[in-house]
C-alpha positions in Angstrom: 31.6 -16.3 -18.9 32.0 -12.5 -18.7 29.5 -10.6 -20.9 30.9 -8.2 -23.4 30.3 -4.5 -23.0 27.8 -4.2 -25.9 25.7 -7.0 -24.5 25.6 -5.2 -21.1 24.5 -2.0 -22.7 21.7 -3.8 -24.5 20.6 -5.6 -21.3 20.6 -2.4 -19.5 18.6 -0.7 -22.2 15.9 -3.5 -22.2 15.8 -3.4 -18.4 15.1 0.3 -18.3 12.6 0.1 -21.1 10.6 -2.6 -19.4 10.7 -0.8 -16.1 9.6 2.4 -17.8 6.7 0.8 -19.5 5.5 -0.8 -16.3 5.7 2.6 -14.5 3.7 4.3 -17.3 1.2 1.5 -17.2 0.8 2.0 -13.4 0.3 5.8 -13.9 -2.3 5.1 -16.6 -4.5 3.3 -14.0 -5.1 6.7 -12.3 -4.4 5.2 -8.9 -1.1 6.9 -8.4 0.2 10.4 -8.3 2.3 11.9 -11.2 5.7 10.5 -10.1 5.3 7.2 -12.1 4.9 9.3 -15.3 8.1 11.1 -14.7 10.0 8.1 -13.5 8.7 6.0 -16.4 9.7 8.6 -19.0 13.1 8.8 -17.4 13.7 5.0 -17.6 12.5 4.9 -21.2 14.9 7.7 -22.2 17.8 6.0 -20.4 16.8 2.8 -22.1 16.6 4.3 -25.6 19.9 6.1 -25.1 21.7 3.0 -23.8 20.4 1.0 -26.8 21.6 3.6 -29.2 25.1 3.6 -27.6 25.0 -0.2 -27.8 24.8 0.1 -31.6 28.2 1.8 -31.7 30.2 0.7 -34.9 26.9 -0.7 -36.2 24.7 2.3 -36.6 25.9 5.8 -37.8 27.6 7.9 -35.2 24.8 10.4 -35.2 22.6 7.6 -33.7 25.1 5.7 -31.6 27.0 8.7 -30.3 25.1 11.9 -30.6 21.5 10.7 -30.1 22.5 7.9 -27.7 24.4 10.1 -25.3 22.1 13.1 -25.4 18.9 10.9 -24.8 20.6 9.0 -22.0 21.7 12.1 -20.2 18.2 13.6 -20.7 16.8 10.5 -19.0 19.1 11.1 -16.0 18.1 14.7 -15.7 14.4 13.7 -15.9 15.1 11.2 -13.1 16.0 14.2 -10.8 12.7 15.8 -11.8 10.8 12.6 -11.1 12.3 12.4 -7.6 11.4 16.0 -6.9 7.8 15.3 -8.0 7.7 12.3 -5.7 8.9 14.4 -2.8 6.2 16.9 -3.5 8.5 19.7 -4.7 7.8 22.0 -7.6 9.3 21.1 -11.0 9.6 23.6 -13.8 9.7 21.8 -17.1 11.4 24.8 -18.8 14.3 24.4 -16.4 14.4 20.6 -17.2 14.5 21.3 -20.9 17.2 24.0 -20.5 19.3 21.5 -18.4 18.9 18.9 -21.2 20.0 21.4 -23.8 23.0 22.5 -21.9 24.0 18.9 -21.2 23.8 18.0 -24.9 26.1 20.8 -26.1 29.4 19.2 -24.9 28.3 15.8 -26.2 27.7 17.2 -29.7 31.0 19.0 -29.7 32.9 15.8 -28.6 31.7 13.6 -31.5 35.0 12.5 -32.9 36.3 9.0 -32.1 39.2 10.5 -30.2 36.8 12.3 -27.9 35.1 9.0 -26.7 36.8 9.1 -23.3 35.9 12.7 -22.9 32.2 12.0 -23.5 32.4 9.2 -21.0 34.0 11.4 -18.4 31.5 14.2 -19.0 28.5 11.9 -19.0 29.7 10.1 -15.9 30.2 13.4 -14.0 26.7 14.6 -14.9 25.1 11.3 -13.9 27.1 11.4 -10.6 25.7 14.9 -10.0 22.2 13.7 -10.7 22.6 10.8 -8.3 23.8 13.1 -5.6 20.8 15.4 -6.0 18.4 12.5 -5.8 20.3 11.2 -2.8 19.7 14.6 -1.1 16.0 14.4 -1.9 16.0 10.9 -0.3 17.5 12.2 2.8 14.9 14.9 3.0 12.1 12.4 2.7 13.7 10.2 5.4 13.8 13.1 7.8 10.6 15.0 6.9 8.2 12.1 6.3 10.0 9.5 8.4 10.0 7.0 5.5 12.3 4.2 6.4 12.6 3.0 2.8 14.0 6.4 1.9 17.2 5.2 3.6 17.3 2.3 1.2 17.0 4.7 -1.7 19.9 6.7 -0.3 21.9 3.5 0.2 21.4 2.6 -3.4 22.4 6.0 -4.8 25.6 6.2 -2.8 27.2 3.3 -4.8 25.8 4.4 -8.1 27.3 7.9 -7.6 30.6 6.3 -6.7 30.4 4.1 -9.8 29.9 7.1 -12.0 32.6 9.0 -10.2 35.1 6.2 -10.7 34.1 5.7 -14.3 34.5 9.4 -15.0 37.9 9.5 -13.3 39.1 6.5 -15.2 37.9 8.0 -18.5 39.5 11.4 -17.7 42.9 9.8 -16.9 42.8 7.4 -20.0 42.6 4.2 -17.9 39.1 3.1 -18.9 40.2 1.2 -22.0 40.5 1.8 -25.7 39.2 5.1 -27.3 36.7 3.0 -29.2 34.0 1.9 -26.7 33.4 -1.6 -28.1 36.8 -2.3 -29.5 38.8 -5.3 -28.6 41.0 -3.2 -26.2 41.2 -3.6 -22.5 37.8 -2.5 -21.2 37.5 -4.8 -18.3 36.9 -2.0 -15.8 34.2 -0.6 -18.0 32.5 -4.0 -18.2 32.4 -4.4 -14.4 31.2 -0.9 -13.8 28.5 -1.3 -16.4 27.4 -4.6 -14.8 27.1 -3.1 -11.4 25.2 -0.1 -12.8 22.6 -2.4 -14.4 22.0 -4.1 -11.0 21.7 -0.8 -9.1 19.4 0.8 -11.7 17.0 -2.2 -11.3 17.1 -2.0 -7.5 16.5 1.7 -7.6 13.2 1.3 -9.5 12.1 -1.3 -6.9 12.9 0.9 -4.0 10.8 3.8 -5.4 7.9 1.4 -5.4 8.6 0.6 -1.7 8.7 4.3 -1.0 5.3 4.8 -2.6 3.9 1.8 -0.7 5.2 3.0 2.6 3.8 6.5 2.0 0.4 5.1 1.1 0.4 3.0 4.3 1.3 6.1 6.3 -1.6 8.0 4.7 -4.0 5.2 5.4 -2.8 5.1 9.0 -3.3 8.8 9.3 -6.9 8.5 8.0 -7.6 5.7 10.4 -6.4 7.5 13.5 -7.1 11.2 12.8 -10.3 13.3 12.6 -10.5 14.5 9.0 -12.1 17.8 9.9 -9.7 19.1 12.6 -6.6 16.9 12.1 -6.7 15.9 15.7 -6.6 12.3 16.8 -9.8 10.3 16.8 -10.8 7.9 19.5 -8.8 5.0 18.1 -5.8 7.3 17.6 -6.1 8.5 21.2 -6.2 5.0 22.5 -3.2 4.0 20.5 -1.2 7.1 21.4 -2.2 7.0 25.1 -1.0 3.4 25.3 2.3 4.3 23.7 2.8 7.1 26.2 3.6 4.5 28.9 2.7 4.5 32.6 4.3 7.7 33.7 2.4 10.6 35.4 0.2 12.8 33.2 -2.8 15.0 33.2 -5.9 14.8 31.0 -8.3 17.6 30.0 -11.8 17.1 28.6 -12.9 20.3 26.7 -16.4 21.1 25.7 -17.3 24.0 23.4 -20.1 26.0 25.1 -23.2 27.1 23.1 -22.0 25.0 20.1 -25.5 23.7 19.3 -26.8 27.3 19.3 -24.0 28.3 16.9 -24.9 25.5 14.5 -28.6 26.3 14.7 -28.1 30.0 14.2 -25.2 30.1 11.6 -25.2 26.7 10.1 -22.9 23.7 10.2 -20.2 25.4 8.2 -19.7 27.9 11.0 -19.7 25.0 13.5 -17.0 23.3 11.4 -15.0 26.5 11.3 -15.2 26.8 15.1 -14.0 23.2 15.6 -11.0 23.8 13.3 -10.3 27.1 15.2 -10.3 25.3 18.5 -7.9 22.5 17.2 -5.6 25.2 15.8 -5.5 27.2 19.1 -5.2 24.2 21.3 -2.4 22.7 19.2 -0.5 26.0 19.4 -0.6 25.9 23.2 0.5 22.2 23.6 4.1 21.0 24.2 6.0 18.4 22.1 4.6 15.0 23.1 1.2 16.2 24.2 -1.9 14.8 22.6 -5.0 16.4 21.1 -8.0 14.3 20.2 -11.6 14.8 19.2 -13.9 12.6 21.2 -16.9 13.4 19.0 -19.2 16.4 18.3 -17.8 19.4 20.1 -15.8 17.5 22.8 -12.0 17.2 22.7 -9.4 15.5 24.9 -6.0 16.8 25.7 -3.3 14.6 27.3 -0.4 16.5 29.0 2.6 14.3 29.7 4.5 14.8 33.0 2.2 17.7 33.9 1.0 18.4 37.4 -2.5 19.5 38.1 -1.3 23.1 38.5 0.5 22.9 35.1 -2.6 21.4 33.5 -4.9 24.1 34.9 -2.4 26.8 33.6 -2.4 25.3 30.1 -6.2 24.8 30.1 -6.6 28.5 31.1 -4.4 29.6 28.3 -6.4 27.5 25.8 -9.7 28.8 27.1 -8.6 32.5 27.0 -7.0 32.2 23.6 -10.1 30.5 22.2 -12.5 33.0 23.7 -10.5 35.9 22.2 -10.4 34.3 18.7 -14.1 33.3 18.7 -15.1 36.9 19.7 -13.0 38.3 16.9 -14.7 36.2 14.2 -16.9 38.3 11.9 -20.6 37.9 11.4 -21.4 35.8 14.5 -24.2 36.5 17.0 -23.3 33.4 19.2 -19.8 33.4 20.7 -18.8 30.0 22.1 -16.6 29.6 25.2 -14.9 26.6 26.7 -15.7 24.4 29.7 -12.8 22.2 30.8 -12.4 19.4 33.2 -9.0 18.3 34.5 -7.9 15.0 36.0 -4.4 13.7 36.9 -2.9 10.2 36.8 0.1 9.3 39.0 2.3 6.5 37.6 0.3 3.4 36.8 -2.7 4.7 38.8 -5.4 4.8 36.1 -6.1 3.7 32.6 -7.5 5.9 29.9 -11.2 5.1 30.5 -11.1 5.8 34.3 -9.1 9.0 33.7 -11.7 10.1 31.1 -14.5 9.4 33.6 -12.8 11.6 36.3 -12.1 14.5 33.9 -15.7 14.2 32.7 -17.0 14.6 36.2 -14.9 17.8 36.5 -16.3 19.0 33.2 -19.9 18.5 34.3 -19.1 20.6 37.4 -17.7 23.3 35.2 -20.9 23.3 33.2 -23.1 23.4 36.3 -21.2 26.3 37.8 -21.7 28.6 34.8 -19.5 27.4 31.9 -16.4 29.1 30.5 -14.2 27.8 33.3 -11.7 25.2 34.3 -12.5 22.6 37.1 -10.3 19.8 38.5 -11.4 16.4 39.6 -11.6 16.0 43.4 -11.9 12.5 44.8 -13.8 13.8 47.9 -16.3 15.8 45.8 -17.8 13.6 43.1 -20.3 15.0 40.7 -23.9 14.1 41.5 
C-alpha cells in the first residue's frame, strides 16, 4: 500500500519533532557544544512547518499555507547555521533572521490556491540551495579535520539536493500534480519524492551524531598522544608515530634546554612554561612535513627527521639552536637566557629501534653538555660517552 501525501507529511513532521527534542535534550546535559541546540531547533521548526502543511484543506490557509511554509523554510535556513556552528564557523543571528524574513516574503505573496506549484518550486529551490551550502561545509570538514563521517554527510546531502531540485523543476513546469497539494489528482511523483526525503532527513540526523562522535574520539586521541603545554607529541605519541614511520633511514635529535632550572628558580614556572612553548614553536617552524617533535619530559625534547643524513640533521639542529637563542635573548625581563644542547644520532634502514636510537642520541647530548653546552654533537660509535 502506498501512503498518501498527507500521511507522509505528518510522518515527516513527527520524525523531525522527535529528532529535534532528542537533540535539545542532548544539549541540555551540558556535555556537548552548541550545535545540538541549533540542529534541534532546526528539526523542530521543520517538523512544525511540515505538520502545518499536512493540515492543508483542514486548517485555515494562514496556518497550512503561510505559517507552514514560512516555518519550514526557516528550519532549513537554521540547519545551515547549525552546520556552520558544528564546523566552528561564526554565525550571525541577525543574518539568519534576515534570511528567514526574505524567504517568507515570496511565500506570503503566493498564498492563492493557483500559486501552490509556485510555492513548491520556490521552497524546493531554497531547500536545494541550503543543502548545497551544508554539503560544502561537510567537504571542508572532511578535508580540514580529516573526519571520514563527513563524507557520509556529503553523500546524504547530494541526493536530497537532487530531490529538491527535481521537485522544484517538476513544480515549475506543472508536472508535479494538481494545483491543490492534497487533492485527488495525480501526485505520485510528489509522494515518492516526499517518501525519499523523510528517509534522508532521518539519516542526516544520524550522521551528524557520527560526526560528533568521531570528532570527540579524535580529540581524546590528541589528548592521549600530545603534551598539553606545548602541543608536541608525548612519549606514547612519539612511540606510535615512530612505529608508523616505517623502517627507512632517519636521524634523531635529543634537545635539552640549558639553564632551565635556573630560569624556573629565578623567574618562576610561568616563565619556564613560556620558554617550553617558545622552543616548540621555533622547532616546529624549522621542521619539514613528516618530521616529528616530541616532549620527553621536563625540558627535554626529541626531534625525528625522516630521510635525513647526519649532515642534514646537524644543519637543522643548528638552525633550531640559533633561532631559539635569538628568540630567548629577545624576551623581555629575563636575567637567565637559556640555550640548547643537542645530540644527534642516525639510523640506517632497519638498523635500530627507537630506544637504542634514543640512547645513542642521549650519549651525544651528554657530550654536548660536558663540552660547554649550547652546541650540537653527533653520536660516534668509536667514541662512546663515559
